[in-house]
LUMBA-114283 format. One record per residue (C-alpha): x, y, z; residue number from 1; chain. Coordinates in steps of 0.001 Angstrom, whole numbers, plus 500000, padded with zeros to 6 digits. Last residue first. Layout:
BEGIN
{xx:X&yy:Y&zz:Z&resi:NUM&chain:A}
...
This chain:
BEGIN
{xx:067238&yy:255046&zz:857100&resi:256&chain:A}
{xx:069183&yy:254641&zz:853829&resi:255&chain:A}
{xx:072570&yy:254991&zz:855455&resi:254&chain:A}
{xx:072596&yy:254366&zz:859211&resi:253&chain:A}
{xx:071718&yy:257340&zz:861424&resi:252&chain:A}
{xx:074391&yy:259124&zz:863424&resi:251&chain:A}
{xx:075460&yy:261415&zz:860550&resi:250&chain:A}
{xx:071865&yy:262545&zz:860007&resi:249&chain:A}
{xx:071566&yy:263436&zz:863689&resi:248&chain:A}
{xx:074725&yy:265564&zz:863541&resi:247&chain:A}
{xx:073575&yy:267321&zz:860371&resi:246&chain:A}
{xx:070201&yy:268134&zz:861925&resi:245&chain:A}
{xx:071875&yy:269400&zz:865105&resi:244&chain:A}
{xx:074163&yy:271718&zz:863141&resi:243&chain:A}
{xx:071252&yy:273022&zz:861023&resi:242&chain:A}
{xx:069109&yy:273611&zz:864105&resi:241&chain:A}
{xx:071945&yy:275489&zz:865820&resi:240&chain:A}
{xx:072429&yy:277684&zz:862733&resi:239&chain:A}
{xx:068683&yy:278424&zz:862622&resi:238&chain:A}
{xx:068815&yy:279210&zz:866334&resi:237&chain:A}
{xx:071577&yy:281760&zz:865853&resi:236&chain:A}
{xx:069701&yy:283438&zz:862975&resi:235&chain:A}
{xx:066456&yy:283552&zz:864963&resi:234&chain:A}
{xx:068227&yy:285077&zz:867971&resi:233&chain:A}
{xx:069634&yy:287831&zz:865762&resi:232&chain:A}
{xx:066160&yy:288456&zz:864344&resi:231&chain:A}
{xx:064836&yy:288722&zz:867903&resi:230&chain:A}
{xx:067490&yy:291290&zz:868817&resi:229&chain:A}
{xx:066638&yy:293558&zz:865890&resi:228&chain:A}
{xx:069195&yy:296308&zz:866423&resi:227&chain:A}
{xx:068762&yy:300020&zz:865686&resi:226&chain:A}
{xx:069609&yy:301447&zz:869108&resi:225&chain:A}
{xx:065958&yy:301779&zz:870120&resi:224&chain:A}
{xx:065394&yy:298228&zz:868881&resi:223&chain:A}
{xx:068045&yy:296951&zz:871283&resi:222&chain:A}
{xx:066295&yy:298652&zz:874210&resi:221&chain:A}
{xx:062930&yy:297237&zz:873115&resi:220&chain:A}
{xx:064348&yy:293704&zz:872825&resi:219&chain:A}
{xx:066040&yy:293965&zz:876227&resi:218&chain:A}
{xx:062846&yy:295304&zz:877850&resi:217&chain:A}
{xx:060825&yy:292538&zz:876176&resi:216&chain:A}
{xx:063195&yy:289935&zz:877595&resi:215&chain:A}
{xx:063022&yy:291454&zz:881080&resi:214&chain:A}
{xx:059210&yy:291516&zz:880964&resi:213&chain:A}
{xx:059071&yy:287879&zz:879846&resi:212&chain:A}
{xx:061571&yy:286802&zz:882524&resi:211&chain:A}
{xx:059381&yy:288324&zz:885269&resi:210&chain:A}
{xx:060791&yy:291004&zz:887590&resi:209&chain:A}
{xx:058697&yy:293800&zz:886082&resi:208&chain:A}
{xx:055598&yy:291656&zz:886551&resi:207&chain:A}
{xx:056227&yy:291154&zz:890269&resi:206&chain:A}
{xx:056450&yy:294930&zz:890792&resi:205&chain:A}
{xx:053324&yy:295435&zz:888680&resi:204&chain:A}
{xx:051424&yy:292904&zz:890775&resi:203&chain:A}
{xx:052556&yy:294493&zz:894052&resi:202&chain:A}
{xx:051649&yy:298008&zz:892912&resi:201&chain:A}
{xx:048268&yy:296868&zz:891602&resi:200&chain:A}
{xx:047615&yy:295109&zz:894924&resi:199&chain:A}
{xx:048360&yy:298382&zz:896736&resi:198&chain:A}
{xx:045822&yy:300120&zz:894486&resi:197&chain:A}
{xx:043314&yy:297376&zz:895292&resi:196&chain:A}
{xx:043896&yy:297827&zz:899035&resi:195&chain:A}
{xx:043532&yy:301591&zz:898682&resi:194&chain:A}
{xx:040235&yy:301122&zz:896859&resi:193&chain:A}
{xx:038843&yy:298808&zz:899520&resi:192&chain:A}
{xx:039939&yy:301062&zz:902407&resi:191&chain:A}
{xx:038292&yy:304071&zz:900785&resi:190&chain:A}
{xx:035143&yy:302004&zz:900276&resi:189&chain:A}
{xx:035176&yy:301097&zz:903971&resi:188&chain:A}
{xx:035441&yy:304744&zz:904941&resi:187&chain:A}
{xx:032615&yy:305669&zz:902585&resi:186&chain:A}
{xx:030372&yy:302934&zz:903958&resi:185&chain:A}
{xx:031149&yy:304071&zz:907514&resi:184&chain:A}
{xx:030213&yy:307654&zz:906679&resi:183&chain:A}
{xx:026923&yy:306611&zz:905102&resi:182&chain:A}
{xx:026101&yy:304518&zz:908184&resi:181&chain:A}
{xx:026855&yy:307451&zz:910509&resi:180&chain:A}
{xx:024903&yy:309861&zz:908309&resi:179&chain:A}
{xx:021722&yy:307735&zz:908447&resi:178&chain:A}
{xx:020770&yy:305453&zz:905560&resi:177&chain:A}
{xx:021046&yy:302074&zz:907261&resi:176&chain:A}
{xx:022875&yy:298811&zz:906786&resi:175&chain:A}
{xx:026623&yy:298381&zz:906295&resi:174&chain:A}
{xx:027449&yy:295094&zz:904548&resi:173&chain:A}
{xx:027656&yy:296798&zz:901171&resi:172&chain:A}
{xx:030643&yy:298863&zz:902332&resi:171&chain:A}
{xx:032724&yy:295669&zz:902760&resi:170&chain:A}
{xx:034373&yy:294399&zz:905941&resi:169&chain:A}
{xx:031690&yy:291745&zz:906568&resi:168&chain:A}
{xx:031951&yy:290702&zz:902934&resi:167&chain:A}
{xx:035681&yy:290073&zz:903186&resi:166&chain:A}
{xx:035109&yy:288008&zz:906332&resi:165&chain:A}
{xx:032412&yy:285929&zz:904646&resi:164&chain:A}
{xx:034441&yy:285273&zz:901506&resi:163&chain:A}
{xx:037549&yy:284441&zz:903552&resi:162&chain:A}
{xx:035547&yy:281992&zz:905687&resi:161&chain:A}
{xx:034214&yy:280278&zz:902583&resi:160&chain:A}
{xx:037747&yy:280034&zz:901247&resi:159&chain:A}
{xx:039024&yy:278460&zz:904477&resi:158&chain:A}
{xx:036148&yy:275951&zz:904581&resi:157&chain:A}
{xx:036908&yy:274563&zz:901132&resi:156&chain:A}
{xx:034595&yy:271555&zz:900876&resi:155&chain:A}
{xx:035063&yy:271619&zz:897111&resi:154&chain:A}
{xx:031342&yy:272058&zz:896391&resi:153&chain:A}
{xx:031200&yy:274660&zz:899154&resi:152&chain:A}
{xx:034086&yy:276635&zz:897627&resi:151&chain:A}
{xx:032388&yy:276620&zz:894222&resi:150&chain:A}
{xx:029072&yy:277681&zz:895715&resi:149&chain:A}
{xx:030817&yy:280491&zz:897611&resi:148&chain:A}
{xx:032573&yy:281749&zz:894495&resi:147&chain:A}
{xx:029288&yy:281751&zz:892553&resi:146&chain:A}
{xx:027613&yy:283481&zz:895497&resi:145&chain:A}
{xx:030291&yy:286179&zz:895410&resi:144&chain:A}
{xx:029594&yy:286843&zz:891727&resi:143&chain:A}
{xx:025850&yy:287092&zz:892473&resi:142&chain:A}
{xx:026518&yy:289529&zz:895323&resi:141&chain:A}
{xx:028486&yy:291786&zz:892983&resi:140&chain:A}
{xx:025817&yy:291606&zz:890288&resi:139&chain:A}
{xx:023131&yy:292446&zz:892851&resi:138&chain:A}
{xx:025144&yy:295410&zz:894136&resi:137&chain:A}
{xx:025366&yy:296796&zz:890613&resi:136&chain:A}
{xx:021689&yy:296144&zz:889974&resi:135&chain:A}
{xx:020499&yy:298010&zz:893078&resi:134&chain:A}
{xx:019594&yy:297468&zz:896755&resi:133&chain:A}
{xx:020762&yy:293855&zz:896943&resi:132&chain:A}
{xx:019129&yy:291438&zz:899393&resi:131&chain:A}
{xx:017914&yy:289111&zz:896625&resi:130&chain:A}
{xx:021566&yy:288611&zz:895640&resi:129&chain:A}
{xx:022266&yy:286550&zz:898799&resi:128&chain:A}
{xx:025376&yy:287898&zz:900529&resi:127&chain:A}
{xx:024733&yy:287477&zz:904247&resi:126&chain:A}
{xx:022372&yy:284483&zz:904277&resi:125&chain:A}
{xx:024456&yy:282680&zz:901654&resi:124&chain:A}
{xx:027632&yy:283175&zz:903704&resi:123&chain:A}
{xx:026012&yy:281976&zz:906931&resi:122&chain:A}
{xx:024537&yy:278951&zz:905128&resi:121&chain:A}
{xx:027982&yy:278165&zz:903709&resi:120&chain:A}
{xx:029504&yy:278350&zz:907182&resi:119&chain:A}
{xx:026891&yy:275923&zz:908528&resi:118&chain:A}
{xx:027556&yy:273461&zz:905714&resi:117&chain:A}
{xx:031318&yy:273767&zz:906167&resi:116&chain:A}
{xx:031055&yy:273180&zz:909907&resi:115&chain:A}
{xx:028796&yy:270157&zz:909361&resi:114&chain:A}
{xx:031508&yy:268637&zz:907188&resi:113&chain:A}
{xx:031274&yy:268011&zz:903460&resi:112&chain:A}
{xx:032808&yy:264664&zz:902654&resi:111&chain:A}
{xx:035866&yy:264078&zz:900537&resi:110&chain:A}
{xx:036468&yy:260619&zz:899198&resi:109&chain:A}
{xx:039965&yy:259368&zz:899829&resi:108&chain:A}
{xx:042151&yy:259507&zz:896781&resi:107&chain:A}
{xx:043463&yy:256179&zz:895611&resi:106&chain:A}
{xx:046989&yy:256467&zz:894409&resi:105&chain:A}
{xx:047486&yy:255263&zz:890879&resi:104&chain:A}
{xx:050398&yy:252922&zz:890542&resi:103&chain:A}
{xx:053096&yy:254217&zz:888212&resi:102&chain:A}
{xx:052913&yy:252952&zz:884676&resi:101&chain:A}
{xx:055547&yy:250445&zz:883671&resi:100&chain:A}
{xx:058256&yy:251949&zz:881488&resi:99&chain:A}
{xx:060397&yy:248950&zz:880765&resi:98&chain:A}
{xx:064115&yy:249285&zz:881145&resi:97&chain:A}
{xx:066005&yy:249369&zz:877880&resi:96&chain:A}
{xx:067551&yy:246162&zz:876821&resi:95&chain:A}
{xx:071230&yy:245631&zz:877336&resi:94&chain:A}
{xx:073710&yy:244245&zz:874840&resi:93&chain:A}
{xx:076331&yy:246726&zz:876010&resi:92&chain:A}
{xx:077151&yy:248036&zz:872538&resi:91&chain:A}
{xx:073515&yy:247916&zz:871445&resi:90&chain:A}
{xx:072430&yy:249765&zz:874569&resi:89&chain:A}
{xx:075072&yy:252437&zz:873976&resi:88&chain:A}
{xx:074018&yy:252907&zz:870347&resi:87&chain:A}
{xx:070370&yy:253169&zz:871358&resi:86&chain:A}
{xx:071240&yy:255715&zz:874035&resi:85&chain:A}
{xx:073109&yy:257831&zz:871482&resi:84&chain:A}
{xx:070155&yy:257659&zz:869103&resi:83&chain:A}
{xx:067747&yy:258647&zz:871850&resi:82&chain:A}
{xx:069960&yy:261593&zz:872832&resi:81&chain:A}
{xx:070143&yy:262701&zz:869185&resi:80&chain:A}
{xx:066359&yy:262441&zz:868857&resi:79&chain:A}
{xx:065929&yy:264550&zz:871990&resi:78&chain:A}
{xx:068388&yy:267118&zz:870638&resi:77&chain:A}
{xx:066467&yy:267233&zz:867370&resi:76&chain:A}
{xx:063121&yy:267650&zz:869134&resi:75&chain:A}
{xx:064517&yy:270429&zz:871334&resi:74&chain:A}
{xx:065918&yy:272215&zz:868265&resi:73&chain:A}
{xx:062540&yy:272092&zz:866533&resi:72&chain:A}
{xx:060802&yy:273403&zz:869638&resi:71&chain:A}
{xx:063349&yy:276223&zz:869958&resi:70&chain:A}
{xx:062814&yy:277057&zz:866288&resi:69&chain:A}
{xx:059047&yy:277169&zz:866775&resi:68&chain:A}
{xx:059473&yy:279480&zz:869761&resi:67&chain:A}
{xx:061564&yy:282057&zz:867937&resi:66&chain:A}
{xx:059448&yy:283846&zz:865329&resi:65&chain:A}
{xx:055900&yy:282811&zz:866294&resi:64&chain:A}
{xx:056659&yy:282555&zz:869994&resi:63&chain:A}
{xx:058234&yy:285988&zz:869981&resi:62&chain:A}
{xx:055219&yy:287447&zz:868174&resi:61&chain:A}
{xx:052792&yy:285782&zz:870596&resi:60&chain:A}
{xx:054833&yy:286847&zz:873637&resi:59&chain:A}
{xx:055056&yy:290426&zz:872370&resi:58&chain:A}
{xx:051291&yy:290566&zz:871825&resi:57&chain:A}
{xx:050645&yy:289102&zz:875278&resi:56&chain:A}
{xx:053063&yy:291617&zz:876820&resi:55&chain:A}
{xx:051325&yy:294533&zz:875124&resi:54&chain:A}
{xx:047894&yy:293229&zz:876166&resi:53&chain:A}
{xx:049026&yy:292862&zz:879784&resi:52&chain:A}
{xx:050414&yy:296409&zz:879761&resi:51&chain:A}
{xx:047152&yy:297772&zz:878317&resi:50&chain:A}
{xx:045069&yy:295907&zz:880905&resi:49&chain:A}
{xx:047289&yy:297172&zz:883723&resi:48&chain:A}
{xx:047077&yy:300744&zz:882405&resi:47&chain:A}
{xx:043302&yy:300508&zz:882156&resi:46&chain:A}
{xx:043050&yy:299179&zz:885729&resi:45&chain:A}
{xx:045417&yy:301918&zz:886902&resi:44&chain:A}
{xx:043189&yy:304565&zz:885347&resi:43&chain:A}
{xx:040107&yy:303020&zz:886946&resi:42&chain:A}
{xx:041907&yy:302958&zz:890304&resi:41&chain:A}
{xx:042886&yy:306618&zz:890012&resi:40&chain:A}
{xx:039268&yy:307526&zz:889212&resi:39&chain:A}
{xx:038165&yy:305454&zz:892211&resi:38&chain:A}
{xx:040682&yy:307312&zz:894382&resi:37&chain:A}
{xx:039375&yy:310710&zz:893315&resi:36&chain:A}
{xx:035719&yy:309682&zz:893665&resi:35&chain:A}
{xx:036350&yy:308268&zz:897159&resi:34&chain:A}
{xx:038114&yy:311468&zz:898213&resi:33&chain:A}
{xx:035207&yy:313565&zz:896911&resi:32&chain:A}
{xx:032763&yy:311393&zz:898841&resi:31&chain:A}
{xx:034855&yy:311798&zz:901987&resi:30&chain:A}
{xx:034947&yy:315577&zz:901563&resi:29&chain:A}
{xx:031178&yy:315646&zz:901096&resi:28&chain:A}
{xx:030705&yy:313489&zz:904181&resi:27&chain:A}
{xx:032768&yy:315769&zz:906407&resi:26&chain:A}
{xx:034126&yy:313758&zz:909257&resi:25&chain:A}
{xx:033640&yy:315088&zz:912782&resi:24&chain:A}
{xx:035841&yy:317337&zz:914920&resi:23&chain:A}
{xx:036988&yy:320880&zz:914819&resi:22&chain:A}
{xx:040249&yy:320298&zz:913120&resi:21&chain:A}
{xx:040035&yy:317410&zz:910752&resi:20&chain:A}
{xx:041317&yy:313882&zz:910984&resi:19&chain:A}
{xx:040323&yy:311601&zz:908104&resi:18&chain:A}
{xx:040017&yy:307996&zz:909166&resi:17&chain:A}
{xx:040737&yy:305034&zz:906913&resi:16&chain:A}
{xx:039495&yy:301901&zz:908596&resi:15&chain:A}
{xx:041107&yy:298494&zz:909083&resi:14&chain:A}
{xx:038828&yy:295799&zz:910457&resi:13&chain:A}
{xx:039798&yy:293557&zz:913372&resi:12&chain:A}
{xx:036139&yy:293652&zz:914423&resi:11&chain:A}
{xx:036336&yy:294693&zz:918061&resi:10&chain:A}
{xx:039761&yy:296336&zz:918225&resi:9&chain:A}
{xx:039166&yy:298440&zz:915125&resi:8&chain:A}
{xx:042617&yy:299043&zz:913685&resi:7&chain:A}
{xx:043204&yy:302671&zz:912686&resi:6&chain:A}
{xx:044731&yy:303695&zz:909367&resi:5&chain:A}
{xx:045775&yy:307267&zz:908692&resi:4&chain:A}
{xx:044600&yy:310057&zz:906400&resi:3&chain:A}
{xx:046009&yy:313509&zz:907162&resi:2&chain:A}
{xx:044555&yy:316882&zz:906439&resi:1&chain:A}
């Protein structure tokens, strides 16, 4: 059996449709497919959380061992630059330019337009938590209302429109308990899960191209071969800090 996407020409909504010989969708098969994909999504969510925790731990350890030395070196280099500038100003007899604050630009007051008010009413009417059929749906609607209230307070018409359009494509927006409504809810849930899985892929791809990921990969590879790459960086930075400290001390007048 093949799953393919069809674009609904009336709503612009993407559906997942399972083609079977002999005709109509089988609700049990759709439910099983939803359960399988949701289990995959839960596993990917756990993997993403574990990866994020590993990176956070590496970042904290790196910052603790290396970051403080970088900060110290930056401060020394800044002090050296200031000392050099002071010597140049003294030689030229020039005063440093004053650092007058930049004028503050007045921001025009933002007013909520009639279109935004009407759109917010449409959103609230569609997603109000009191319309939920169970606690899980109520929690979801409540979270959406928080987003909608925030967008309304900021006069963000585009965000309100995104919230409404996302809701209209969601399984929860389908009313009715007949087989056709149940089938449509399942198809929409399949589309939701596939979109989240695709988002996981995109986020992981971006993560593996980040400088932090590349640094951790280098450190892990060095560790596998018996090298402590971070310790080597610490030793180099300590030498750089010592050199900069000696240079700054030589530039300062005796007794200062």
